[in-house]
Residue frames as qw, qx, qy, qz and C-alpha x, y, z in Angstrom:
[[0.888, 0.406, -0.084, 0.198, 15.76, -67.67, -3.51],
 [0.618, -0.684, 0.199, 0.334, 19.10, -67.84, -1.74],
 [0.672, 0.112, 0.394, 0.617, 21.08, -68.19, -4.99],
 [0.226, 0.787, 0.305, 0.486, 19.60, -64.99, -6.36],
 [0.411, -0.911, -0.005, 0.032, 20.40, -63.19, -3.11],
 [0.693, -0.434, 0.319, 0.479, 24.00, -64.25, -3.34],
 [0.553, 0.407, 0.414, 0.597, 24.16, -63.23, -6.97],
 [0.017, -0.938, -0.203, -0.280, 22.97, -59.74, -6.10],
 [0.565, -0.781, 0.162, 0.209, 25.53, -59.46, -3.38],
 [0.718, -0.085, 0.407, 0.558, 28.30, -60.67, -5.73],
 [0.408, 0.663, 0.376, 0.502, 27.21, -58.19, -8.44],
 [0.060, -0.923, -0.079, -0.371, 27.14, -55.06, -6.26],
 [0.647, 0.068, -0.452, 0.610, 29.74, -55.95, -3.59],
 [0.274, -0.840, -0.175, -0.434, 28.05, -53.87, -0.97],
 [0.179, 0.394, -0.609, 0.664, 29.61, -52.48, 2.21],
 [0.313, 0.016, 0.640, -0.702, 26.33, -52.78, 4.12],
 [0.293, -0.271, -0.811, -0.427, 23.29, -54.99, 3.75],
 [0.313, -0.006, 0.455, -0.834, 20.06, -53.77, 5.43],
 [0.105, -0.281, -0.930, -0.211, 17.41, -56.52, 5.36],
 [0.266, -0.070, 0.105, -0.956, 14.17, -54.54, 5.26],
 [0.778, -0.082, -0.184, -0.595, 11.68, -57.40, 4.94],
 [0.672, -0.335, 0.623, -0.217, 11.26, -60.90, 6.46],
 [0.912, 0.329, 0.212, -0.122, 10.95, -62.85, 3.20],
 [0.313, 0.772, -0.552, 0.003, 14.71, -63.41, 2.73],
 [0.928, -0.013, -0.333, 0.170, 16.91, -66.42, 2.93],
 [0.257, -0.914, 0.238, -0.204, 18.53, -64.91, 5.99],
 [0.859, -0.387, 0.265, 0.205, 20.77, -67.87, 6.69],
 [0.739, 0.471, 0.116, 0.469, 22.80, -66.89, 3.57],
 [0.016, 0.939, -0.085, 0.332, 23.72, -63.63, 5.27],
 [0.745, -0.598, 0.234, 0.179, 26.08, -65.35, 7.66],
 [0.785, 0.162, 0.276, 0.531, 28.45, -65.96, 4.71],
 [0.248, 0.832, 0.134, 0.479, 28.18, -62.32, 3.72],
 [0.459, -0.870, 0.134, -0.118, 29.11, -61.25, 7.25],
 [0.855, -0.296, 0.259, 0.337, 32.09, -63.63, 7.26],
 [0.634, 0.433, 0.250, 0.590, 33.35, -61.88, 4.12],
 [0.329, -0.176, -0.157, 0.914, 33.40, -58.57, 5.93],
 [0.173, -0.472, -0.425, -0.753, 30.05, -57.11, 4.75],
 [0.146, 0.011, 0.577, -0.804, 28.14, -55.35, 7.56],
 [0.300, -0.432, -0.777, -0.347, 24.72, -56.97, 7.95],
 [0.181, -0.265, 0.266, -0.909, 22.22, -54.76, 9.88],
 [0.333, -0.869, 0.341, -0.137, 22.01, -55.17, 12.75],
 [0.216, -0.475, 0.849, 0.087, 23.75, -58.57, 12.34],
 [0.508, 0.101, -0.753, -0.406, 23.24, -61.81, 10.48],
 [0.171, -0.160, -0.905, 0.355, 22.43, -63.53, 13.75],
 [0.228, 0.302, 0.418, -0.826, 19.76, -60.92, 14.56],
 [0.546, 0.278, -0.250, -0.749, 17.91, -61.07, 11.24],
 [0.452, 0.077, -0.869, -0.189, 18.12, -64.85, 11.08],
 [0.097, -0.195, -0.856, 0.469, 16.71, -65.31, 14.58],
 [0.267, 0.336, 0.348, -0.834, 13.98, -62.64, 14.37],
 [0.431, 0.143, -0.563, -0.690, 12.63, -63.91, 11.01],
 [0.576, -0.143, -0.791, -0.148, 11.57, -67.14, 12.75],
 [0.541, -0.613, 0.084, -0.570, 9.30, -66.96, 15.80],
 [0.946, -0.231, -0.214, 0.076, 10.63, -70.33, 17.04],
 [0.660, 0.260, -0.275, 0.649, 14.20, -69.05, 17.16],
 [0.002, -0.516, 0.216, -0.829, 13.49, -65.78, 18.86],
 [0.729, -0.515, -0.061, -0.446, 10.93, -67.26, 21.35],
 [0.922, -0.164, -0.259, 0.236, 13.36, -70.06, 22.39],
 [0.467, 0.344, -0.277, 0.766, 16.16, -67.50, 22.76],
 [0.256, -0.561, 0.102, -0.780, 14.03, -65.13, 24.87],
 [0.782, -0.451, 0.015, -0.431, 12.31, -67.65, 27.08],
 [0.978, -0.094, -0.148, 0.116, 14.67, -70.61, 27.27],
 [0.701, 0.239, -0.205, 0.640, 18.12, -69.04, 27.06],
 [0.115, 0.426, -0.188, 0.878, 17.58, -65.52, 28.46],
 [0.224, -0.345, -0.788, 0.458, 14.77, -66.27, 30.88],
 [0.189, -0.067, -0.061, -0.978, 12.46, -63.49, 29.72],
 [0.376, 0.303, 0.730, -0.484, 8.82, -63.65, 30.81],
 [0.281, 0.085, -0.582, -0.758, 6.69, -64.62, 27.82],
 [0.806, -0.004, 0.055, -0.589, 3.31, -66.26, 27.23],
 [0.629, -0.160, 0.760, 0.017, 3.33, -70.06, 27.52],
 [0.557, 0.567, -0.333, -0.507, 3.79, -71.60, 24.12],
 [0.719, -0.048, 0.683, 0.121, 4.07, -74.83, 22.10],
 [0.189, 0.435, -0.588, -0.655, 4.85, -75.72, 18.46],
 [0.749, 0.263, 0.553, -0.253, 2.75, -77.78, 16.08],
 [0.022, -0.353, 0.717, 0.600, 3.77, -79.44, 12.83],
 [0.170, -0.254, -0.872, -0.381, 0.40, -81.08, 12.31],
 [0.457, -0.467, -0.185, -0.734, -3.24, -80.45, 13.08],
 [0.800, -0.396, -0.450, 0.032, -3.18, -83.21, 15.75],
 [0.549, -0.075, -0.353, 0.754, -0.21, -81.49, 17.44],
 [0.106, -0.367, -0.035, -0.924, -2.12, -78.21, 17.32],
 [0.658, -0.482, -0.371, -0.444, -5.09, -79.83, 19.05],
 [0.774, -0.287, -0.446, 0.346, -2.88, -81.36, 21.73],
 [0.368, 0.092, -0.237, 0.894, -1.10, -78.09, 22.36],
 [0.302, -0.440, -0.146, -0.833, -4.32, -76.08, 22.52],
 [0.753, -0.463, -0.440, -0.160, -5.70, -78.59, 25.06],
 [0.666, -0.214, -0.389, 0.600, -2.68, -78.01, 27.29],
 [0.176, 0.137, -0.081, 0.971, -2.78, -74.23, 27.03],
 [0.091, 0.580, 0.690, -0.424, -6.52, -73.80, 27.14],
 [0.179, 0.588, 0.498, 0.611, -8.85, -71.36, 25.42],
 [0.623, 0.780, -0.019, -0.057, -8.66, -68.69, 24.23],
 [0.693, -0.351, 0.365, 0.513, -5.25, -69.17, 22.63],
 [0.298, 0.822, -0.234, -0.426, -3.31, -67.46, 19.83],
 [0.838, 0.114, 0.458, 0.275, -2.12, -69.38, 16.76],
 [0.200, 0.877, -0.249, -0.360, 0.55, -67.94, 14.45],
 [0.873, 0.424, -0.144, 0.194, 2.86, -69.07, 11.64],
 [0.735, -0.398, 0.036, 0.549, 6.51, -69.35, 12.58],
 [0.312, -0.156, 0.282, 0.894, 7.36, -66.96, 9.75],
 [0.132, 0.751, 0.559, 0.326, 4.97, -64.13, 8.81],
 [0.193, -0.095, -0.193, 0.957, 4.51, -60.44, 9.34],
 [0.280, -0.054, -0.097, -0.953, 1.70, -57.89, 9.79],
 [0.591, 0.014, 0.518, -0.618, -0.62, -60.43, 11.33],
 [0.661, 0.281, -0.516, -0.467, -0.81, -62.74, 8.36],
 [0.640, 0.029, -0.767, -0.023, -1.98, -66.20, 9.33],
 [0.059, 0.118, -0.689, 0.713, -2.62, -65.17, 12.96],
 [0.514, -0.464, -0.537, -0.482, -5.82, -66.28, 14.79],
 [0.293, -0.261, 0.605, -0.693, -7.37, -65.86, 18.21],
 [0.492, -0.131, -0.821, -0.257, -8.93, -69.26, 18.84],
 [0.435, -0.354, 0.321, -0.763, -11.77, -69.21, 21.37],
 [0.854, -0.080, 0.344, -0.382, -13.10, -72.74, 21.05],
 [0.548, -0.208, 0.768, 0.257, -11.87, -76.19, 19.82],
 [0.611, 0.600, 0.516, -0.006, -14.16, -75.85, 16.83],
 [0.255, 0.949, -0.101, -0.158, -12.07, -72.97, 15.54],
 [0.546, -0.535, 0.553, 0.331, -8.72, -74.93, 15.49],
 [0.706, 0.276, 0.561, 0.332, -9.12, -76.41, 12.05],
 [0.322, 0.914, 0.164, 0.183, -9.59, -72.94, 10.47],
 [0.294, -0.900, 0.302, 0.116, -6.65, -71.65, 12.50],
 [0.708, -0.230, 0.571, 0.346, -4.43, -74.47, 11.20],
 [0.593, 0.537, 0.468, 0.375, -5.34, -73.87, 7.55],
 [0.101, 0.983, 0.080, 0.128, -5.14, -70.05, 7.90],
 [0.489, -0.766, 0.354, 0.221, -1.83, -70.24, 9.72],
 [0.691, -0.044, 0.579, 0.430, -0.22, -72.51, 7.14],
 [0.470, 0.710, 0.407, 0.329, -1.54, -70.38, 4.26],
 [0.019, -0.992, 0.012, -0.120, -0.14, -67.21, 5.83],
 [0.727, -0.505, 0.286, 0.366, 3.31, -68.64, 6.48],
 [0.360, 0.838, -0.371, -0.174, 6.31, -67.36, 4.58],
 [0.006, -0.538, 0.841, 0.054, 8.94, -69.71, 3.21],
 [0.659, 0.061, -0.691, -0.289, 8.59, -73.49, 3.22],
 [0.058, 0.080, -0.841, 0.532, 8.07, -74.10, 6.92],
 [0.579, -0.391, -0.490, -0.521, 4.74, -75.76, 7.79],
 [0.489, -0.283, -0.671, 0.480, 4.82, -75.23, 11.57],
 [0.234, -0.770, -0.202, -0.558, 2.79, -73.02, 13.85],
 [0.207, 0.088, -0.647, 0.729, 3.32, -71.55, 17.33],
 [0.448, -0.632, -0.553, -0.306, 0.46, -71.76, 19.83],
 [0.197, 0.273, -0.446, 0.830, 0.50, -69.18, 22.60],
 [0.189, -0.550, -0.692, 0.427, -1.35, -68.63, 25.85],
 [0.038, 0.752, 0.317, 0.577, -3.64, -65.63, 25.55],
 [0.353, -0.133, -0.441, 0.815, -2.35, -62.95, 27.88],
 [0.098, -0.851, -0.509, -0.082, -5.16, -60.77, 29.37],
 [0.451, -0.053, -0.089, 0.886, -2.99, -57.65, 29.02],
 [0.007, -0.790, -0.386, 0.476, -4.09, -54.10, 29.73],
 [0.327, 0.896, -0.121, -0.273, -2.03, -52.47, 27.02],
 [0.871, 0.189, 0.165, 0.421, 0.84, -52.97, 24.55],
 [0.084, -0.919, 0.211, 0.323, 3.95, -50.93, 24.07],
 [0.813, 0.442, -0.078, 0.372, 6.81, -50.71, 21.61],
 [0.473, -0.800, 0.173, 0.326, 10.14, -49.84, 23.11],
 [0.639, 0.727, -0.164, 0.191, 12.42, -48.47, 20.39],
 [0.729, -0.578, 0.247, 0.270, 15.88, -49.62, 21.44],
 [0.500, 0.821, -0.268, 0.059, 19.10, -48.36, 19.85],
 [0.854, -0.332, 0.210, 0.342, 22.31, -50.44, 20.01],
 [0.228, 0.933, -0.253, -0.120, 25.46, -48.63, 19.01],
 [0.821, 0.375, -0.327, 0.280, 28.86, -49.74, 17.65],
 [0.508, 0.106, -0.451, 0.726, 30.70, -47.78, 20.26],
 [0.236, -0.309, 0.191, -0.901, 28.25, -46.45, 22.81],
 [0.277, 0.078, 0.816, -0.501, 25.56, -47.42, 25.31],
 [0.042, -0.444, -0.838, -0.314, 22.20, -48.92, 24.45],
 [0.150, 0.052, 0.182, -0.970, 19.57, -46.19, 24.42],
 [0.093, 0.487, 0.868, -0.039, 15.76, -46.30, 24.77],
 [0.120, -0.345, -0.299, -0.882, 13.16, -44.06, 23.27],
 [0.404, -0.036, 0.482, -0.776, 10.16, -43.03, 25.37],
 [0.310, 0.172, 0.935, -0.019, 7.67, -45.91, 25.30],
 [0.339, 0.081, -0.406, -0.845, 5.14, -45.94, 22.46],
 [0.526, 0.205, 0.703, -0.431, 1.60, -47.22, 22.99],
 [0.247, 0.174, -0.644, -0.703, -0.20, -48.81, 20.11],
 [0.696, 0.214, 0.442, -0.524, -3.50, -50.33, 19.06],
 [0.006, 0.211, -0.870, -0.446, -3.61, -53.39, 16.79],
 [0.755, 0.237, 0.292, -0.538, -6.44, -54.97, 14.88],
 [0.924, 0.375, 0.004, -0.074, -6.05, -58.28, 13.09],
 [0.836, -0.178, 0.145, 0.499, -2.33, -58.30, 13.98],
 [0.437, 0.517, 0.162, 0.719, -1.76, -54.95, 12.23],
 [0.250, -0.334, -0.298, 0.858, -0.92, -51.63, 13.86],
 [0.107, 0.774, 0.557, 0.280, -3.70, -49.09, 13.51],
 [0.048, -0.925, 0.044, -0.374, -2.52, -46.23, 15.73],
 [0.711, -0.135, -0.383, 0.575, 0.38, -45.35, 18.05],
 [0.169, -0.925, -0.046, -0.337, 1.08, -42.64, 20.48],
 [0.675, 0.033, -0.386, 0.628, 4.05, -41.41, 22.49],
 [0.056, 0.332, -0.908, 0.251, 4.42, -41.50, 25.44],
 [0.633, -0.310, -0.656, -0.270, 2.53, -44.54, 26.59],
 [0.548, -0.630, 0.252, -0.490, 1.31, -44.81, 30.14],
 [0.852, 0.011, -0.496, 0.167, 3.54, -47.15, 32.05],
 [0.613, -0.789, 0.031, 0.024, 4.79, -47.25, 35.62],
 [0.079, 0.826, -0.557, 0.035, 8.47, -46.54, 36.26],
 [0.587, -0.326, 0.737, -0.078, 8.87, -50.11, 37.59],
 [0.805, 0.382, 0.454, -0.022, 7.36, -51.68, 34.47],
 [0.467, 0.864, -0.187, -0.016, 9.38, -49.39, 32.15],
 [0.208, -0.700, 0.683, -0.027, 12.62, -50.42, 33.95],
 [0.727, -0.036, 0.683, -0.062, 11.59, -54.07, 33.53],
 [0.737, 0.633, 0.235, -0.029, 10.97, -53.64, 29.81],
 [0.246, 0.889, -0.387, 0.008, 14.21, -51.82, 29.26],
 [0.427, -0.506, 0.750, -0.006, 16.18, -54.56, 31.00],
 [0.782, 0.251, 0.571, -0.020, 14.48, -57.19, 28.80],
 [0.591, 0.805, 0.027, -0.028, 15.14, -55.18, 25.62],
 [0.005, -0.829, 0.559, 0.023, 18.77, -54.67, 26.53],
 [0.611, -0.296, 0.733, -0.034, 19.22, -58.35, 27.26],
 [0.775, 0.392, 0.496, 0.024, 17.69, -59.68, 24.02],
 [0.491, 0.866, -0.100, 0.011, 19.36, -57.13, 21.70],
 [0.191, -0.742, 0.642, 0.025, 22.73, -57.74, 23.32],
 [0.691, -0.096, 0.716, 0.017, 22.26, -61.51, 22.74],
 [0.708, 0.610, 0.356, 0.022, 21.31, -60.94, 19.08],
 [0.528, -0.329, 0.251, 0.741, 24.31, -58.57, 18.57],
 [0.364, 0.466, 0.464, 0.660, 24.78, -55.72, 16.11],
 [0.062, -0.328, -0.174, 0.927, 24.09, -51.98, 15.84],
 [0.128, -0.313, -0.594, -0.730, 20.82, -50.46, 14.77],
 [0.454, -0.125, 0.260, -0.843, 17.30, -49.59, 15.91],
 [0.168, -0.159, -0.973, -0.014, 15.02, -52.37, 17.18],
 [0.535, -0.315, -0.063, -0.782, 11.27, -52.33, 17.80],
 [0.205, 0.008, -0.931, 0.303, 10.75, -54.42, 20.93],
 [0.528, -0.386, -0.320, -0.686, 7.13, -55.21, 21.75],
 [0.096, 0.028, -0.844, 0.527, 5.71, -55.92, 25.15],
 [0.451, -0.583, -0.570, -0.364, 2.37, -56.77, 26.80],
 [0.001, -0.291, 0.519, -0.804, 1.59, -54.89, 30.04],
 [0.567, -0.485, -0.643, -0.175, -0.59, -56.42, 32.75],
 [0.302, -0.715, 0.211, -0.594, -1.41, -54.49, 35.91],
 [0.867, -0.417, 0.169, -0.216, -1.52, -57.80, 37.85],
 [0.947, -0.058, 0.199, 0.244, 1.38, -59.73, 36.21],
 [0.357, -0.655, 0.335, 0.575, 3.80, -57.06, 34.99],
 [0.333, 0.692, -0.413, -0.490, 5.66, -57.07, 31.68],
 [0.850, 0.116, 0.507, 0.082, 5.66, -59.86, 29.04],
 [0.080, -0.452, 0.588, 0.666, 8.11, -59.91, 26.18],
 [0.749, 0.476, 0.294, -0.355, 6.16, -60.38, 22.92],
 [0.811, 0.314, 0.288, 0.400, 8.53, -60.04, 19.91],
 [0.180, -0.764, 0.154, 0.600, 10.93, -57.73, 18.20],
 [0.687, 0.691, 0.146, 0.172, 11.90, -56.43, 14.76],
 [0.646, -0.335, 0.150, 0.669, 15.59, -55.69, 13.98],
 [0.256, 0.315, 0.391, 0.826, 14.68, -52.48, 12.09],
 [0.224, -0.015, 0.134, -0.965, 12.51, -49.34, 12.38],
 [0.109, 0.333, 0.912, -0.214, 9.05, -50.28, 13.55],
 [0.042, -0.550, -0.595, -0.585, 5.67, -49.37, 12.06],
 [0.385, -0.805, -0.444, 0.078, 4.40, -48.06, 15.39],
 [0.521, -0.433, 0.007, 0.735, 7.58, -45.93, 15.59],
 [0.288, 0.477, 0.409, 0.723, 6.40, -43.75, 12.72],
 [0.269, -0.899, -0.345, 0.011, 4.86, -41.59, 15.42],
 [0.538, -0.534, 0.063, 0.650, 8.42, -40.17, 15.87],
 [0.355, 0.355, 0.432, 0.750, 8.04, -38.51, 12.44],
 [0.172, -0.880, -0.383, -0.221, 5.85, -36.05, 14.33],
 [0.233, 0.669, -0.316, 0.631, 9.00, -34.66, 15.95],
 [0.747, -0.628, -0.141, -0.163, 8.44, -36.28, 19.33],
 [0.815, -0.407, 0.091, 0.403, 12.19, -36.84, 19.71],
 [0.094, -0.795, 0.346, 0.488, 15.40, -35.01, 18.79],
 [0.136, 0.332, -0.806, -0.470, 15.99, -37.81, 16.25],
 [0.827, 0.073, 0.016, -0.557, 13.24, -39.90, 14.66],
 [0.868, -0.194, 0.457, -0.021, 13.49, -43.67, 14.42],
 [0.814, 0.536, 0.087, 0.207, 14.94, -43.61, 10.89],
 [0.172, 0.862, -0.354, 0.319, 17.63, -41.07, 11.84],
 [0.615, -0.569, 0.514, -0.186, 18.49, -43.17, 14.91],
 [0.938, 0.127, 0.313, 0.074, 18.79, -46.30, 12.80],
 [0.623, 0.730, -0.092, 0.267, 21.04, -44.52, 10.24],
 [0.116, -0.833, 0.456, -0.291, 23.35, -43.15, 12.89],
 [0.758, -0.393, 0.507, -0.121, 23.68, -46.48, 14.61],
 [0.911, 0.326, 0.217, 0.130, 24.36, -48.35, 11.34],
 [0.527, 0.750, -0.158, 0.368, 27.01, -45.84, 10.27],
 [0.722, -0.178, -0.351, 0.569, 28.65, -45.71, 13.65],
 [0.036, 0.558, -0.050, 0.828, 27.84, -42.01, 14.24],
 [0.199, -0.125, -0.757, 0.610, 27.56, -41.50, 18.00],
 [0.372, -0.634, -0.423, -0.530, 24.17, -40.86, 19.56],
 [0.112, 0.295, -0.600, 0.735, 24.79, -39.22, 22.93],
 [0.211, 0.236, 0.683, -0.658, 21.17, -39.11, 24.09],
 [0.087, -0.452, -0.711, -0.532, 17.59, -39.42, 22.91],
 [0.065, 0.159, 0.412, -0.895, 15.48, -36.51, 24.17],
 [0.090, 0.593, 0.797, 0.073, 11.69, -36.29, 24.27],
 [0.117, 0.044, 0.114, 0.986, 10.52, -33.04, 22.72],
 [0.501, 0.046, 0.073, -0.861, 6.69, -33.23, 22.42],
 [0.563, 0.124, 0.782, -0.236, 3.90, -35.78, 22.54],
 [0.297, 0.316, -0.575, -0.694, 2.74, -37.36, 19.31],
 [0.688, 0.181, 0.634, -0.304, 0.26, -39.69, 17.72],
 [0.136, 0.268, -0.737, -0.605, -0.08, -41.61, 14.44],
 [0.692, 0.266, 0.543, -0.394, -2.97, -43.30, 12.64],
 [0.330, -0.069, 0.777, 0.531, -2.87, -45.38, 9.48],
 [0.513, 0.377, -0.146, -0.757, -4.71, -44.59, 6.25],
 [0.512, 0.057, 0.857, -0.018, -6.64, -47.78, 5.31],
 [0.229, 0.101, -0.627, -0.737, -7.85, -48.72, 1.88],
 [0.600, 0.185, 0.546, -0.555, -11.49, -49.64, 1.42],
 [0.787, 0.530, -0.044, -0.313, -10.99, -50.92, -2.10],
 [0.725, -0.190, 0.534, 0.390, -8.85, -53.40, -4.07],
 [0.536, 0.841, 0.069, -0.023, -7.18, -51.71, -7.05],
 [0.712, -0.014, 0.119, 0.692, -3.93, -51.04, -8.78],
 [0.245, 0.305, 0.111, 0.914, -2.59, -47.46, -9.15],
 [0.213, -0.723, -0.627, 0.199, -4.74, -46.11, -6.32],
 [0.146, 0.531, 0.011, 0.835, -5.50, -42.43, -5.98],
 [0.317, -0.348, -0.630, 0.618, -6.15, -40.39, -2.86],
 [0.111, -0.676, -0.384, -0.619, -8.95, -37.96, -2.14],
 [0.460, -0.838, -0.174, -0.237, -9.46, -35.33, 0.61],
 [0.725, -0.072, -0.261, 0.634, -5.79, -35.11, 1.53],
 [0.141, 0.421, -0.064, 0.894, -5.95, -31.30, 1.59],
 [0.538, -0.603, -0.174, -0.563, -9.01, -31.30, 3.76],
 [0.855, -0.324, -0.362, 0.181, -7.39, -33.71, 6.22],
 [0.602, -0.117, -0.223, 0.758, -4.49, -31.34, 7.00],
 [0.083, 0.608, 0.201, 0.764, -6.23, -28.01, 6.51],
 [0.522, -0.764, -0.289, -0.247, -7.58, -27.75, 10.03],
 [0.638, -0.743, 0.162, 0.124, -4.34, -28.00, 11.97],
 [0.435, 0.783, -0.443, 0.040, -0.80, -27.18, 10.94],
 [0.354, -0.527, 0.751, -0.181, 0.54, -29.71, 13.48],
 [0.852, 0.160, 0.473, -0.157, -0.89, -32.57, 11.33],
 [0.136, 0.583, -0.655, -0.461, 1.19, -34.24, 8.60],
 [0.910, 0.228, 0.212, -0.275, 0.64, -37.05, 6.10],
 [0.100, -0.488, 0.795, 0.347, 2.94, -39.68, 4.54],
 [0.875, 0.315, 0.009, -0.366, 1.57, -41.66, 1.59],
 [0.689, -0.380, 0.584, 0.200, 3.56, -44.88, 1.23],
 [0.323, 0.603, -0.506, -0.525, 3.34, -45.03, -2.57],
 [0.527, -0.029, 0.849, -0.006, 2.26, -48.68, -2.78],
 [0.129, 0.154, -0.640, -0.741, 1.47, -49.66, -6.33],
 [0.465, -0.319, -0.699, -0.441, -1.74, -51.49, -5.41],
 [0.376, -0.270, 0.450, -0.764, -4.39, -51.47, -2.70],
 [0.446, -0.268, -0.836, -0.174, -6.59, -54.08, -1.09],
 [0.507, -0.706, -0.233, -0.436, -9.24, -53.75, 1.56],
 [0.675, -0.736, 0.035, 0.033, -7.73, -52.76, 4.94],
 [0.768, 0.176, -0.068, 0.611, -4.18, -52.45, 3.47],
 [0.319, -0.805, -0.081, 0.493, -2.25, -49.63, 5.18],
 [0.574, 0.651, 0.264, 0.420, -1.54, -47.07, 2.46],
 [0.239, 0.616, -0.173, 0.731, -0.15, -44.23, 4.49],
 [0.487, -0.467, -0.567, 0.473, 0.02, -42.62, 7.91],
 [0.072, -0.843, -0.095, -0.524, -1.09, -39.39, 9.55],
 [0.574, -0.148, -0.477, 0.649, 1.05, -37.95, 12.30],
 [0.145, -0.842, -0.148, -0.498, 0.40, -35.14, 14.69],
 [0.512, 0.009, -0.526, 0.679, 1.92, -33.52, 17.74],
 [0.349, -0.857, -0.231, -0.299, 1.04, -31.45, 20.80],
 [0.002, 0.716, -0.506, 0.481, 3.04, -29.87, 23.68],
 [0.349, 0.133, -0.871, 0.319, 4.41, -32.08, 26.38],
 [0.135, 0.162, 0.674, -0.708, 1.68, -30.82, 28.72],
 [0.451, 0.051, -0.352, -0.818, -1.07, -31.21, 26.15],
 [0.763, 0.017, 0.427, -0.486, -4.02, -33.56, 26.03],
 [0.132, -0.272, 0.901, 0.311, -2.87, -36.92, 24.56],
 [0.382, 0.392, 0.832, -0.085, -6.37, -38.30, 24.12],
 [0.361, 0.814, 0.166, -0.424, -7.49, -35.21, 22.22],
 [0.076, 0.641, -0.618, -0.448, -4.37, -35.49, 20.00],
 [0.283, 0.000, 0.945, 0.163, -5.08, -39.21, 19.24],
 [0.422, 0.618, 0.630, -0.209, -8.67, -38.37, 18.24],
 [0.245, 0.820, -0.146, -0.496, -7.51, -35.46, 16.02],
 [0.033, -0.477, 0.784, 0.395, -5.05, -37.67, 14.19],
 [0.329, 0.199, 0.922, 0.041, -7.47, -40.60, 13.78],
 [0.401, 0.726, 0.400, -0.390, -10.11, -38.22, 12.45],
 [0.185, 0.748, -0.402, -0.494, -7.67, -36.84, 9.84],
 [0.143, -0.247, 0.920, 0.268, -6.68, -40.36, 8.73],
 [0.384, 0.433, 0.799, -0.166, -10.32, -41.43, 8.41],
 [0.339, 0.759, 0.115, -0.545, -10.99, -38.42, 6.17],
 [0.105, 0.551, -0.663, -0.497, -8.52, -39.55, 3.45],
 [0.872, 0.253, 0.293, -0.300, -10.08, -41.89, 0.87],
 [0.237, -0.338, 0.805, 0.426, -8.23, -44.46, -1.17],
 [0.687, 0.489, 0.233, -0.484, -9.97, -44.83, -4.54],
 [0.765, 0.252, 0.499, 0.320, -9.73, -46.61, -7.83],
 [0.301, -0.233, 0.302, 0.874, -7.84, -44.67, -10.58]]
């Protein structure tokens, strides 16, 4: 509701607006910015990144970044035609959604009708249009946390590897394995797209990595990223939230240093309930002092909803795979239950 958004801004007369979710009438923030209110990272950034059509056209058409082949569809017939051109498997997503809502991997033409209905039902706002993407046979995915500053150079955190299921992040780890050449390619893409979107803050820029075809730009969020919660394990001199705050307030960030390897794993709910309670939290952290837990405090739970995160760390010369298994085991031990 754009009118309610403007009423809140008029009531509180803020110095800074930090859009933390996608379900906002972001086009109204241009007027706020014109009045001298700082929008984080910028009104242009949040308006473009809320809509997959805007950000994909900017990245691929205007900036020339390498992406999956894609088309748009405003009807089921357009979806069938686009899928026929791309081939199978292909990926179908709403133009506006988050956390994998409405996203499908379509393997055969028979699955297109379900993908259309599911995509439209998972869309935010009043846009009934989907994007159909070529399925990239990638070897891994990374998030490159990128910091743009008001008066300073763009900085990059060590790459974060992550595993997704159903469009949702399940675990992340830092550092990700990536060749120096591919890392430089990803950094150049991240710098190019964040510069075009303008503003200061921390961005989560996602890439697909293919041994044969290199780096593909996937998407980005103009805010701290779920996979970046691994930095809460103290992997860097400043975690992603501290970096975001410094960038927003114009406090200089001379450098981001990598201190120790880390891993994170989400705590998933197995029940649907309000006022959930948590069991075996003490047992999950008792075995290793390098393990920590954050419960998100969500007022309700549903099956497979992410209710918290477990983080852990190890020395830079430690065993990353062993660390990942330790953190996943701790997350699996915590039970989300009815009150």
